[in-house]
N, C-alpha and C positions, 0 to 999 in steps of 0.2 A: 653490282658495282659497289665497291667499298667507298664510303664517304669519308673525306678527310676533315679533321677539325681545323678550324681557322681561328686564330687568336688575333684580336685587334686591341691596341691600347692607345689611349690618349693621355699624355702626360706633360706637365709643366709645373714648376714650383710656384709660379706667379698666380695669384688668385684673380678671379674675375675675367679669365680668358675665354670662358665658354666651354670648358671641358664637359661639364654636366649636360649642357644643352646639346653639344655635338654628340655625346655618347647616346643620349636618349633618341635623338633624330636618326642616328646611324642604326641603332638597334631596331627602331620602329620601321625604318626602310627595309632592312634585311628581313624582318619578320613579315610585315604586311605586304610588301611588294615582291620580294624575292622568295618568300615562303620558307625561309630558313628557321631552324630552331635556334633561339638566341638566349644566352644567359649573360646577365650583366653583374659585375662585381664592383661595388663602390668601395674603393680603398682609402677614401678620405675620411678616416676614422672620426675626427672631431665633428664633422658636419653632417655626414650621412645624407648628402644632397639628393641623391637619386631616390633613396628610401622615402625621404620627406616629400619629394615631388610626387611620387607614386601614391603615397598615402593621401595627400591632398587631392589628387585627381580622383582616386577611388571614392573618397567622401563626397566630392562634388557630383560624381556620376550617380551615386546611390540616392542623392537628394533630388535629382532631376528625373521626372517621370518619362521624359523622352528617351533617356538612356537605359532605363530599367528593362 
């Protein structure tokens, strides 16, 4: 059975609306619960919010013996 690619986008010009949080939560749900392969592209060039969030989370995980 051929799998189809699904594209999902969250967009608004207003800042502080939760686009990054919604994107991360949706991607996590699709990956961990639905077992989909997920790619996230952060198009907010000046902020790179998702990159910075993942970088921070990775650093916290590497410091915590529980998650190693």
